[in-house]
PyMOL Python script that loads the backbone (N, CA, C, O; Angstrom):
from pymol import cmd

cmd.read_pdbstr("""\
ATOM      1  N   UNK A   1       0.883  -1.133   0.098  1.00  0.00           N
ATOM      2  CA  UNK A   1      -0.090   0.070   0.203  1.00  0.00           C
ATOM      3  C   UNK A   1       0.870   1.132  -0.153  1.00  0.00           C
ATOM      4  O   UNK A   1       0.866   1.705  -1.242  1.00  0.00           O
ATOM      5  N   UNK A   2       1.728   1.381   0.855  1.00  0.00           N
ATOM      6  CA  UNK A   2       2.922   2.604   0.737  1.00  0.00           C
ATOM      7  C   UNK A   2       3.458   2.682  -0.485  1.00  0.00           C
ATOM      8  O   UNK A   2       3.689   3.824  -0.884  1.00  0.00           O
ATOM      9  N   UNK A   3       3.767   1.630  -1.317  1.00  0.00           N
ATOM     10  CA  UNK A   3       4.299   1.944  -2.683  1.00  0.00           C
ATOM     11  C   UNK A   3       3.248   2.588  -3.756  1.00  0.00           C
ATOM     12  O   UNK A   3       3.540   3.420  -4.615  1.00  0.00           O
ATOM     13  N   UNK A   4       1.855   1.972  -3.497  1.00  0.00           N
ATOM     14  CA  UNK A   4       1.004   2.341  -4.361  1.00  0.00           C
ATOM     15  C   UNK A   4       0.560   3.848  -3.998  1.00  0.00           C
ATOM     16  O   UNK A   4       0.213   4.592  -4.915  1.00  0.00           O
ATOM     17  N   UNK A   5       0.569   4.204  -2.945  1.00  0.00           N
ATOM     18  CA  UNK A   5       0.224   5.600  -2.321  1.00  0.00           C
ATOM     19  C   UNK A   5       1.635   6.364  -2.477  1.00  0.00           C
ATOM     20  O   UNK A   5       1.546   7.570  -2.245  1.00  0.00           O
ATOM     21  N   UNK A   6       2.613   6.011  -2.741  1.00  0.00           N
ATOM     22  CA  UNK A   6       3.900   6.797  -2.935  1.00  0.00           C
ATOM     23  C   UNK A   6       4.226   7.462  -1.394  1.00  0.00           C
ATOM     24  O   UNK A   6       4.438   8.675  -1.363  1.00  0.00           O
ATOM     25  N   UNK A   7       4.266   6.753  -0.221  1.00  0.00           N
ATOM     26  CA  UNK A   7       4.249   7.308   1.039  1.00  0.00           C
ATOM     27  C   UNK A   7       5.503   6.672   1.764  1.00  0.00           C
ATOM     28  O   UNK A   7       5.860   5.602   1.271  1.00  0.00           O
ATOM     29  N   UNK A   8       6.014   6.990   2.516  1.00  0.00           N
ATOM     30  CA  UNK A   8       7.132   6.366   3.471  1.00  0.00           C
ATOM     31  C   UNK A   8       6.724   5.444   4.220  1.00  0.00           C
ATOM     32  O   UNK A   8       5.554   5.441   4.602  1.00  0.00           O
ATOM     33  N   UNK A   9       7.620   4.460   4.589  1.00  0.00           N
ATOM     34  CA  UNK A   9       7.033   3.487   5.413  1.00  0.00           C
ATOM     35  C   UNK A   9       6.991   3.927   6.728  1.00  0.00           C
ATOM     36  O   UNK A   9       6.390   3.211   7.529  1.00  0.00           O
ATOM     37  N   UNK A  10       7.510   4.971   7.126  1.00  0.00           N
ATOM     38  CA  UNK A  10       7.457   5.725   8.709  1.00  0.00           C
ATOM     39  C   UNK A  10       6.297   5.994   8.860  1.00  0.00           C
ATOM     40  O   UNK A  10       5.913   5.972  10.030  1.00  0.00           O
ATOM     41  N   UNK A  11       5.294   6.344   7.809  1.00  0.00           N
ATOM     42  CA  UNK A  11       3.698   6.422   8.114  1.00  0.00           C
ATOM     43  C   UNK A  11       3.037   5.229   8.187  1.00  0.00           C
ATOM     44  O   UNK A  11       2.829   4.499   7.218  1.00  0.00           O
ATOM     45  N   UNK A  12       2.688   5.003   9.364  1.00  0.00           N
ATOM     46  CA  UNK A  12       2.201   3.585   9.635  1.00  0.00           C
ATOM     47  C   UNK A  12       0.876   3.512   9.038  1.00  0.00           C
ATOM     48  O   UNK A  12       0.658   2.378   8.610  1.00  0.00           O
ATOM     49  N   UNK A  13      -0.105   4.343   8.857  1.00  0.00           N
ATOM     50  CA  UNK A  13      -1.345   3.833   8.066  1.00  0.00           C
ATOM     51  C   UNK A  13      -1.598   4.849   7.087  1.00  0.00           C
ATOM     52  O   UNK A  13      -2.352   5.755   7.442  1.00  0.00           O
ATOM     53  N   UNK A  14      -0.960   4.898   5.530  1.00  0.00           N
ATOM     54  CA  UNK A  14      -0.887   6.068   4.888  1.00  0.00           C
ATOM     55  C   UNK A  14      -2.532   5.980   4.298  1.00  0.00           C
ATOM     56  O   UNK A  14      -2.981   6.968   3.717  1.00  0.00           O
ATOM     57  N   UNK A  15      -3.264   4.937   4.452  1.00  0.00           N
ATOM     58  CA  UNK A  15      -4.769   4.891   3.763  1.00  0.00           C
ATOM     59  C   UNK A  15      -5.683   5.838   4.823  1.00  0.00           C
ATOM     60  O   UNK A  15      -6.725   6.336   4.396  1.00  0.00           O
ATOM     61  N   UNK A  16      -5.324   6.035   6.004  1.00  0.00           N
ATOM     62  CA  UNK A  16      -6.107   6.981   6.822  1.00  0.00           C
ATOM     63  C   UNK A  16      -5.393   8.173   7.091  1.00  0.00           C
ATOM     64  O   UNK A  16      -5.982   9.071   7.691  1.00  0.00           O
ATOM     65  N   UNK A  17      -4.222   8.321   6.743  1.00  0.00           N
ATOM     66  CA  UNK A  17      -3.568   9.644   6.666  1.00  0.00           C
ATOM     67  C   UNK A  17      -3.957  10.456   5.514  1.00  0.00           C
ATOM     68  O   UNK A  17      -4.434  11.580   5.672  1.00  0.00           O
ATOM     69  N   UNK A  18      -3.813  10.043   4.601  1.00  0.00           N
ATOM     70  CA  UNK A  18      -4.009  10.952   3.277  1.00  0.00           C
ATOM     71  C   UNK A  18      -5.428  11.589   2.989  1.00  0.00           C
ATOM     72  O   UNK A  18      -5.607  12.728   2.557  1.00  0.00           O
ATOM     73  N   UNK A  19      -6.498  10.578   3.330  1.00  0.00           N
ATOM     74  CA  UNK A  19      -7.765  11.223   3.053  1.00  0.00           C
ATOM     75  C   UNK A  19      -8.045  12.362   4.074  1.00  0.00           C
ATOM     76  O   UNK A  19      -8.874  13.234   3.812  1.00  0.00           O
ATOM     77  N   UNK A  20      -7.421  12.349   5.117  1.00  0.00           N
ATOM     78  CA  UNK A  20      -7.450  13.478   6.239  1.00  0.00           C
ATOM     79  C   UNK A  20      -6.747  14.745   5.815  1.00  0.00           C
ATOM     80  O   UNK A  20      -6.868  15.814   6.412  1.00  0.00           O
ATOM     81  N   UNK A  21      -6.039  14.559   4.794  1.00  0.00           N
ATOM     82  CA  UNK A  21      -5.204  15.891   4.275  1.00  0.00           C
ATOM     83  C   UNK A  21      -5.672  16.218   2.832  1.00  0.00           C
ATOM     84  O   UNK A  21      -4.776  16.364   2.000  1.00  0.00           O
ATOM     85  N   UNK A  22      -6.807  16.336   2.476  1.00  0.00           N
ATOM     86  CA  UNK A  22      -7.021  16.586   1.010  1.00  0.00           C
ATOM     87  C   UNK A  22      -6.897  18.013   0.793  1.00  0.00           C
ATOM     88  O   UNK A  22      -7.102  18.800   1.717  1.00  0.00           O
ATOM     89  N   UNK A  23      -6.571  18.401  -0.380  1.00  0.00           N
ATOM     90  CA  UNK A  23      -6.284  19.931  -0.786  1.00  0.00           C
ATOM     91  C   UNK A  23      -7.791  20.787  -0.522  1.00  0.00           C
ATOM     92  O   UNK A  23      -8.840  20.216  -0.822  1.00  0.00           O
ATOM     93  N   UNK A  24      -7.809  21.894  -0.063  1.00  0.00           N
ATOM     94  CA  UNK A  24      -8.936  22.559   0.019  1.00  0.00           C
ATOM     95  C   UNK A  24      -9.250  23.506  -1.160  1.00  0.00           C
ATOM     96  O   UNK A  24     -10.341  24.020  -1.406  1.00  0.00           O
ATOM     97  N   UNK A  25      -8.088  23.644  -1.846  1.00  0.00           N
ATOM     98  CA  UNK A  25      -8.038  24.477  -3.231  1.00  0.00           C
ATOM     99  C   UNK A  25      -7.180  24.098  -4.219  1.00  0.00           C
ATOM    100  O   UNK A  25      -6.017  23.798  -3.946  1.00  0.00           O
ATOM    101  N   UNK A  26      -7.578  24.074  -5.267  1.00  0.00           N
ATOM    102  CA  UNK A  26      -6.432  23.478  -6.209  1.00  0.00           C
ATOM    103  C   UNK A  26      -5.062  23.997  -6.070  1.00  0.00           C
ATOM    104  O   UNK A  26      -4.737  25.184  -6.094  1.00  0.00           O
ATOM    105  N   UNK A  27      -4.244  22.907  -5.914  1.00  0.00           N
ATOM    106  CA  UNK A  27      -2.853  23.556  -5.540  1.00  0.00           C
ATOM    107  C   UNK A  27      -2.081  24.352  -6.511  1.00  0.00           C
ATOM    108  O   UNK A  27      -2.372  24.037  -7.665  1.00  0.00           O
ATOM    109  N   UNK A  28      -1.223  25.247  -6.426  1.00  0.00           N
ATOM    110  CA  UNK A  28      -0.309  25.969  -7.017  1.00  0.00           C
ATOM    111  C   UNK A  28       0.800  25.071  -7.514  1.00  0.00           C
ATOM    112  O   UNK A  28       1.072  24.996  -8.712  1.00  0.00           O
ATOM    113  N   UNK A  29       1.393  24.436  -6.640  1.00  0.00           N
ATOM    114  CA  UNK A  29       2.541  23.487  -7.029  1.00  0.00           C
ATOM    115  C   UNK A  29       2.128  22.347  -8.157  1.00  0.00           C
ATOM    116  O   UNK A  29       1.115  21.649  -8.114  1.00  0.00           O
ATOM    117  N   UNK A  30       2.988  22.329  -9.012  1.00  0.00           N
ATOM    118  CA  UNK A  30       2.782  21.104  -9.957  1.00  0.00           C
ATOM    119  C   UNK A  30       3.012  19.745  -9.179  1.00  0.00           C
ATOM    120  O   UNK A  30       2.279  18.762  -9.290  1.00  0.00           O
ATOM    121  N   UNK A  31       4.264  19.838  -8.284  1.00  0.00           N
ATOM    122  CA  UNK A  31       4.513  18.623  -7.776  1.00  0.00           C
ATOM    123  C   UNK A  31       3.226  18.133  -6.694  1.00  0.00           C
ATOM    124  O   UNK A  31       2.934  16.938  -6.653  1.00  0.00           O
ATOM    125  N   UNK A  32       2.558  19.035  -5.915  1.00  0.00           N
ATOM    126  CA  UNK A  32       1.402  18.611  -5.181  1.00  0.00           C
ATOM    127  C   UNK A  32       0.229  18.344  -6.126  1.00  0.00           C
ATOM    128  O   UNK A  32      -0.657  17.576  -5.750  1.00  0.00           O
ATOM    129  N   UNK A  33       0.164  18.925  -7.327  1.00  0.00           N
ATOM    130  CA  UNK A  33      -0.937  18.294  -8.296  1.00  0.00           C
ATOM    131  C   UNK A  33      -0.624  16.838  -8.540  1.00  0.00           C
ATOM    132  O   UNK A  33      -1.467  15.950  -8.418  1.00  0.00           O
ATOM    133  N   UNK A  34       0.610  16.643  -8.885  1.00  0.00           N
ATOM    134  CA  UNK A  34       1.041  15.479  -9.334  1.00  0.00           C
ATOM    135  C   UNK A  34       0.854  14.426  -8.430  1.00  0.00           C
ATOM    136  O   UNK A  34       0.357  13.363  -8.802  1.00  0.00           O
ATOM    137  N   UNK A  35       1.278  14.666  -7.045  1.00  0.00           N
ATOM    138  CA  UNK A  35       1.228  13.646  -5.948  1.00  0.00           C
ATOM    139  C   UNK A  35      -0.348  13.187  -5.730  1.00  0.00           C
ATOM    140  O   UNK A  35      -0.710  12.047  -5.442  1.00  0.00           O
ATOM    141  N   UNK A  36      -1.297  14.463  -5.956  1.00  0.00           N
ATOM    142  CA  UNK A  36      -2.572  13.867  -5.684  1.00  0.00           C
ATOM    143  C   UNK A  36      -3.067  13.157  -7.035  1.00  0.00           C
ATOM    144  O   UNK A  36      -3.848  12.210  -6.941  1.00  0.00           O
ATOM    145  N   UNK A  37      -2.666  13.560  -8.175  1.00  0.00           N
ATOM    146  CA  UNK A  37      -3.202  12.899  -9.406  1.00  0.00           C
ATOM    147  C   UNK A  37      -2.927  11.242  -9.394  1.00  0.00           C
ATOM    148  O   UNK A  37      -3.636  10.451 -10.016  1.00  0.00           O
ATOM    149  N   UNK A  38      -1.765  10.856  -8.570  1.00  0.00           N
ATOM    150  CA  UNK A  38      -1.135   9.701  -8.515  1.00  0.00           C
ATOM    151  C   UNK A  38      -2.104   8.872  -7.283  1.00  0.00           C
ATOM    152  O   UNK A  38      -2.579   7.755  -7.493  1.00  0.00           O
ATOM    153  N   UNK A  39      -2.274   9.545  -6.129  1.00  0.00           N
ATOM    154  CA  UNK A  39      -2.275   9.268  -4.773  1.00  0.00           C
ATOM    155  C   UNK A  39      -4.024   8.993  -4.726  1.00  0.00           C
ATOM    156  O   UNK A  39      -4.349   7.843  -4.433  1.00  0.00           O
ATOM    157  N   UNK A  40      -4.875   9.749  -4.934  1.00  0.00           N
ATOM    158  CA  UNK A  40      -6.116   9.829  -5.076  1.00  0.00           C
ATOM    159  C   UNK A  40      -6.680   8.841  -5.848  1.00  0.00           C
ATOM    160  O   UNK A  40      -7.502   8.131  -5.268  1.00  0.00           O
ATOM    161  N   UNK A  41      -6.426   8.582  -7.151  1.00  0.00           N
ATOM    162  CA  UNK A  41      -7.055   7.140  -7.797  1.00  0.00           C
ATOM    163  C   UNK A  41      -6.452   6.170  -6.767  1.00  0.00           C
ATOM    164  O   UNK A  41      -7.224   5.373  -6.233  1.00  0.00           O
ATOM    165  N   UNK A  42      -5.632   6.162  -6.559  1.00  0.00           N
ATOM    166  CA  UNK A  42      -4.938   4.614  -5.843  1.00  0.00           C
ATOM    167  C   UNK A  42      -5.626   4.424  -4.595  1.00  0.00           C
ATOM    168  O   UNK A  42      -5.865   3.293  -4.169  1.00  0.00           O
ATOM    169  N   UNK A  43      -6.041   5.733  -3.836  1.00  0.00           N
ATOM    170  CA  UNK A  43      -6.660   5.574  -2.872  1.00  0.00           C
ATOM    171  C   UNK A  43      -8.437   4.983  -2.771  1.00  0.00           C
ATOM    172  O   UNK A  43      -9.038   4.290  -1.950  1.00  0.00           O
ATOM    173  N   UNK A  44      -8.779   5.576  -3.879  1.00  0.00           N
ATOM    174  CA  UNK A  44     -10.252   5.214  -4.527  1.00  0.00           C
ATOM    175  C   UNK A  44     -10.268   3.732  -4.994  1.00  0.00           C
ATOM    176  O   UNK A  44     -11.289   3.069  -4.806  1.00  0.00           O
ATOM    177  N   UNK A  45      -9.223   3.206  -5.571  1.00  0.00           N
ATOM    178  CA  UNK A  45      -9.173   1.782  -5.893  1.00  0.00           C
ATOM    179  C   UNK A  45      -8.952   1.026  -4.997  1.00  0.00           C
ATOM    180  O   UNK A  45      -9.587  -0.026  -5.058  1.00  0.00           O
ATOM    181  N   UNK A  46      -8.060   1.189  -3.884  1.00  0.00           N
ATOM    182  CA  UNK A  46      -7.823   0.330  -2.548  1.00  0.00           C
ATOM    183  C   UNK A  46      -9.142   0.525  -2.009  1.00  0.00           C
ATOM    184  O   UNK A  46      -9.789  -0.517  -2.119  1.00  0.00           O
ATOM    185  N   UNK A  47      -9.761   1.415  -1.492  1.00  0.00           N
ATOM    186  CA  UNK A  47     -11.140   1.352  -0.750  1.00  0.00           C
ATOM    187  C   UNK A  47     -12.151   0.656  -1.417  1.00  0.00           C
ATOM    188  O   UNK A  47     -12.882  -0.111  -0.791  1.00  0.00           O
ATOM    189  N   UNK A  48     -12.290   0.859  -2.761  1.00  0.00           N
ATOM    190  CA  UNK A  48     -13.093  -0.047  -3.886  1.00  0.00           C
ATOM    191  C   UNK A  48     -12.791  -1.368  -3.442  1.00  0.00           C
ATOM    192  O   UNK A  48     -13.752  -1.991  -2.989  1.00  0.00           O
ATOM    193  N   UNK A  49     -11.510  -2.037  -3.467  1.00  0.00           N
ATOM    194  CA  UNK A  49     -11.099  -3.318  -3.502  1.00  0.00           C
ATOM    195  C   UNK A  49     -11.749  -3.762  -2.389  1.00  0.00           C
ATOM    196  O   UNK A  49     -12.562  -4.686  -2.422  1.00  0.00           O
ATOM    197  N   UNK A  50     -11.298  -2.881  -0.944  1.00  0.00           N
ATOM    198  CA  UNK A  50     -11.580  -3.341   0.122  1.00  0.00           C
ATOM    199  C   UNK A  50     -12.964  -3.526   0.626  1.00  0.00           C
ATOM    200  O   UNK A  50     -13.229  -4.316   1.532  1.00  0.00           O
ATOM    201  N   UNK A  51     -13.919  -2.717  -0.029  1.00  0.00           N
ATOM    202  CA  UNK A  51     -15.231  -2.663   0.067  1.00  0.00           C
ATOM    203  C   UNK A  51     -15.855  -3.985  -0.399  1.00  0.00           C
ATOM    204  O   UNK A  51     -16.609  -4.635   0.326  1.00  0.00           O
ATOM    205  N   UNK A  52     -15.467  -4.398  -1.791  1.00  0.00           N
ATOM    206  CA  UNK A  52     -15.867  -5.742  -2.252  1.00  0.00           C
ATOM    207  C   UNK A  52     -15.602  -6.916  -1.497  1.00  0.00           C
ATOM    208  O   UNK A  52     -16.438  -7.772  -1.206  1.00  0.00           O
ATOM    209  N   UNK A  53     -14.247  -6.913  -1.155  1.00  0.00           N
ATOM    210  CA  UNK A  53     -13.687  -8.104  -0.403  1.00  0.00           C
ATOM    211  C   UNK A  53     -14.248  -7.921   0.990  1.00  0.00           C
ATOM    212  O   UNK A  53     -14.119  -9.027   1.516  1.00  0.00           O
ATOM    213  N   UNK A  54     -14.737  -7.194   1.751  1.00  0.00           N
ATOM    214  CA  UNK A  54     -15.444  -7.232   2.929  1.00  0.00           C
ATOM    215  C   UNK A  54     -16.627  -7.795   3.106  1.00  0.00           C
ATOM    216  O   UNK A  54     -17.065  -8.461   4.044  1.00  0.00           O
ATOM    217  N   UNK A  55     -17.286  -7.323   1.704  1.00  0.00           N
ATOM    218  CA  UNK A  55     -18.837  -8.154   1.332  1.00  0.00           C
ATOM    219  C   UNK A  55     -18.841  -9.261   0.870  1.00  0.00           C
ATOM    220  O   UNK A  55     -19.915  -9.791   0.585  1.00  0.00           O
ATOM    221  N   UNK A  56     -17.414 -10.026   0.635  1.00  0.00           N
ATOM    222  CA  UNK A  56     -17.340 -11.317   0.326  1.00  0.00           C
ATOM    223  C   UNK A  56     -17.297 -11.575  -1.216  1.00  0.00           C
ATOM    224  O   UNK A  56     -17.442 -12.724  -1.632  1.00  0.00           O
ATOM    225  N   UNK A  57     -17.074 -10.392  -2.181  1.00  0.00           N
ATOM    226  CA  UNK A  57     -17.169 -10.355  -3.614  1.00  0.00           C
ATOM    227  C   UNK A  57     -15.945 -10.305  -3.972  1.00  0.00           C
ATOM    228  O   UNK A  57     -15.127  -9.822  -3.189  1.00  0.00           O
ATOM    229  N   UNK A  58     -15.528 -10.801  -5.262  1.00  0.00           N
ATOM    230  CA  UNK A  58     -14.187 -10.665  -5.693  1.00  0.00           C
ATOM    231  C   UNK A  58     -14.320  -9.087  -6.400  1.00  0.00           C
ATOM    232  O   UNK A  58     -15.377  -8.674  -6.879  1.00  0.00           O
ATOM    233  N   UNK A  59     -13.219  -8.406  -6.372  1.00  0.00           N
ATOM    234  CA  UNK A  59     -13.242  -7.117  -6.878  1.00  0.00           C
ATOM    235  C   UNK A  59     -13.416  -6.982  -8.105  1.00  0.00           C
ATOM    236  O   UNK A  59     -12.503  -7.478  -8.766  1.00  0.00           O
ATOM    237  N   UNK A  60     -14.331  -6.445  -8.762  1.00  0.00           N
ATOM    238  CA  UNK A  60     -14.303  -6.192 -10.113  1.00  0.00           C
ATOM    239  C   UNK A  60     -13.169  -5.301 -10.656  1.00  0.00           C
ATOM    240  O   UNK A  60     -12.458  -4.684  -9.863  1.00  0.00           O
ATOM    241  N   UNK A  61     -12.987  -5.220 -11.948  1.00  0.00           N
ATOM    242  CA  UNK A  61     -11.915  -4.112 -12.524  1.00  0.00           C
ATOM    243  C   UNK A  61     -12.121  -2.845 -11.962  1.00  0.00           C
ATOM    244  O   UNK A  61     -13.254  -2.421 -11.733  1.00  0.00           O
ATOM    245  N   UNK A  62     -10.941  -2.115 -11.690  1.00  0.00           N
ATOM    246  CA  UNK A  62     -11.446  -0.708 -11.040  1.00  0.00           C
ATOM    247  C   UNK A  62     -12.125   0.171 -12.056  1.00  0.00           C
ATOM    248  O   UNK A  62     -11.819   0.227 -13.247  1.00  0.00           O
ATOM    249  N   UNK A  63     -13.009   0.800 -11.503  1.00  0.00           N
ATOM    250  CA  UNK A  63     -13.634   1.887 -12.212  1.00  0.00           C
ATOM    251  C   UNK A  63     -13.034   3.062 -12.565  1.00  0.00           C
ATOM    252  O   UNK A  63     -12.713   3.704 -11.565  1.00  0.00           O
ATOM    253  N   UNK A  64     -12.794   3.523 -13.461  1.00  0.00           N
ATOM    254  CA  UNK A  64     -11.790   4.749 -14.074  1.00  0.00           C
ATOM    255  C   UNK A  64     -12.637   6.024 -13.646  1.00  0.00           C
ATOM    256  O   UNK A  64     -12.009   7.075 -13.772  1.00  0.00           O
ATOM    257  N   UNK A  65     -13.779   6.132 -13.225  1.00  0.00           N
ATOM    258  CA  UNK A  65     -14.340   7.396 -13.202  1.00  0.00           C
ATOM    259  C   UNK A  65     -14.344   7.732 -11.585  1.00  0.00           C
ATOM    260  O   UNK A  65     -14.715   8.819 -11.142  1.00  0.00           O
ATOM    261  N   UNK A  66     -13.882   6.654 -10.786  1.00  0.00           N
ATOM    262  CA  UNK A  66     -13.836   6.584  -9.218  1.00  0.00           C
ATOM    263  C   UNK A  66     -13.300   8.043  -8.645  1.00  0.00           C
ATOM    264  O   UNK A  66     -13.758   8.669  -7.689  1.00  0.00           O
ATOM    265  N   UNK A  67     -12.236   8.386  -9.477  1.00  0.00           N
ATOM    266  CA  UNK A  67     -11.543   9.661  -8.837  1.00  0.00           C
ATOM    267  C   UNK A  67     -11.592  10.901  -9.706  1.00  0.00           C
ATOM    268  O   UNK A  67     -10.905  11.913  -9.574  1.00  0.00           O
ATOM    269  N   UNK A  68     -12.578  10.636 -10.676  1.00  0.00           N
ATOM    270  CA  UNK A  68     -12.629  11.686 -11.848  1.00  0.00           C
ATOM    271  C   UNK A  68     -12.604  13.163 -11.455  1.00  0.00           C
ATOM    272  O   UNK A  68     -11.863  14.027 -11.922  1.00  0.00           O
ATOM    273  N   UNK A  69     -13.749  13.333 -10.311  1.00  0.00           N
ATOM    274  CA  UNK A  69     -14.269  14.580  -9.969  1.00  0.00           C
ATOM    275  C   UNK A  69     -13.240  15.404  -9.293  1.00  0.00           C
ATOM    276  O   UNK A  69     -13.146  16.615  -9.496  1.00  0.00           O
ATOM    277  N   UNK A  70     -12.372  14.663  -8.386  1.00  0.00           N
ATOM    278  CA  UNK A  70     -11.054  15.620  -7.851  1.00  0.00           C
ATOM    279  C   UNK A  70     -10.262  15.625  -8.662  1.00  0.00           C
ATOM    280  O   UNK A  70      -9.666  16.702  -8.656  1.00  0.00           O
ATOM    281  N   UNK A  71      -9.769  14.678  -9.710  1.00  0.00           N
ATOM    282  CA  UNK A  71      -8.926  15.045 -10.473  1.00  0.00           C
ATOM    283  C   UNK A  71      -9.028  16.245 -11.526  1.00  0.00           C
ATOM    284  O   UNK A  71      -8.158  17.048 -11.863  1.00  0.00           O
ATOM    285  N   UNK A  72     -10.331  16.125 -11.935  1.00  0.00           N
ATOM    286  CA  UNK A  72     -10.908  17.534 -12.812  1.00  0.00           C
ATOM    287  C   UNK A  72     -10.476  18.755 -11.981  1.00  0.00           C
ATOM    288  O   UNK A  72      -9.712  19.625 -12.400  1.00  0.00           O
ATOM    289  N   UNK A  73     -11.117  18.731 -10.595  1.00  0.00           N
ATOM    290  CA  UNK A  73     -10.850  19.812  -9.989  1.00  0.00           C
ATOM    291  C   UNK A  73      -9.510  20.316  -9.608  1.00  0.00           C
ATOM    292  O   UNK A  73      -9.247  21.509  -9.456  1.00  0.00           O
ATOM    293  N   UNK A  74      -8.635  19.281  -9.457  1.00  0.00           N
ATOM    294  CA  UNK A  74      -7.230  19.397  -9.534  1.00  0.00           C
ATOM    295  C   UNK A  74      -6.302  20.131 -10.544  1.00  0.00           C
ATOM    296  O   UNK A  74      -5.250  20.725 -10.308  1.00  0.00           O
ATOM    297  N   UNK A  75      -7.031  19.923 -11.882  1.00  0.00           N
ATOM    298  CA  UNK A  75      -6.313  20.454 -13.021  1.00  0.00           C
ATOM    299  C   UNK A  75      -6.846  21.943 -13.397  1.00  0.00           C
ATOM    300  O   UNK A  75      -6.556  22.583 -14.408  1.00  0.00           O
ATOM    301  N   UNK A  76      -7.677  22.324 -12.353  1.00  0.00           N
ATOM    302  CA  UNK A  76      -8.094  23.669 -12.546  1.00  0.00           C
ATOM    303  C   UNK A  76      -7.287  24.754 -12.253  1.00  0.00           C
ATOM    304  O   UNK A  76      -6.820  24.637 -11.120  1.00  0.00           O
ATOM    305  N   UNK A  77      -6.841  26.041 -12.974  1.00  0.00           N
ATOM    306  CA  UNK A  77      -5.983  26.889 -12.666  1.00  0.00           C
ATOM    307  C   UNK A  77      -6.504  27.645 -11.468  1.00  0.00           C
ATOM    308  O   UNK A  77      -7.695  27.931 -11.345  1.00  0.00           O
ATOM    309  N   UNK A  78      -5.519  27.977 -10.539  1.00  0.00           N
ATOM    310  CA  UNK A  78      -6.011  28.609  -9.365  1.00  0.00           C
ATOM    311  C   UNK A  78      -6.510  30.085  -9.889  1.00  0.00           C
ATOM    312  O   UNK A  78      -7.168  30.678  -9.034  1.00  0.00           O
ATOM    313  N   UNK A  79      -6.375  30.620 -10.820  1.00  0.00           N
ATOM    314  CA  UNK A  79      -6.762  31.665 -11.597  1.00  0.00           C
ATOM    315  C   UNK A  79      -8.354  31.849 -11.940  1.00  0.00           C
ATOM    316  O   UNK A  79      -9.016  32.886 -11.977  1.00  0.00           O
ATOM    317  N   UNK A  80      -8.735  30.525 -12.172  1.00  0.00           N
ATOM    318  CA  UNK A  80      -9.984  30.509 -12.758  1.00  0.00           C
ATOM    319  C   UNK A  80     -10.959  30.186 -11.744  1.00  0.00           C
ATOM    320  O   UNK A  80     -12.082  30.072 -12.234  1.00  0.00           O
ATOM    321  N   UNK A  81     -10.907  29.980 -10.366  1.00  0.00           N
ATOM    322  CA  UNK A  81     -11.696  29.762  -9.380  1.00  0.00           C
ATOM    323  C   UNK A  81     -11.953  30.821  -8.742  1.00  0.00           C
ATOM    324  O   UNK A  81     -11.011  31.524  -8.376  1.00  0.00           O
ATOM    325  N   UNK A  82     -13.339  31.206  -8.445  1.00  0.00           N
ATOM    326  CA  UNK A  82     -13.943  32.208  -7.785  1.00  0.00           C
ATOM    327  C   UNK A  82     -14.388  31.832  -6.371  1.00  0.00           C
ATOM    328  O   UNK A  82     -15.068  30.825  -6.178  1.00  0.00           O
ATOM    329  N   UNK A  83     -14.041  32.562  -5.484  1.00  0.00           N
ATOM    330  CA  UNK A  83     -14.387  32.252  -4.120  1.00  0.00           C
ATOM    331  C   UNK A  83     -15.729  33.016  -3.610  1.00  0.00           C
ATOM    332  O   UNK A  83     -16.140  32.843  -2.463  1.00  0.00           O
TER     333      UNK A  83
END
""", "prot")
cmd.dss("prot")
cmd.show_as("cartoon", "prot")
cmd.util.cbc("prot")
cmd.orient("prot")
């Protein structure tokens, strides 16, 4: 899981750690945008798989639309957002 989420091993529970730190506005930093573009779909897919396994089903193939809304929001330019 650490590898899928690009998190250091020193963070004991990355799946609980990351969803508690979502961006509150589209990041200006390309590095921050890139890390969330990789991490958020991974979080969604891991939770999707866990949900199916918990209910006794084999996980279906990942749904590519799971992370779409946040990814679309992350790509917005900070100058196009009105508060």
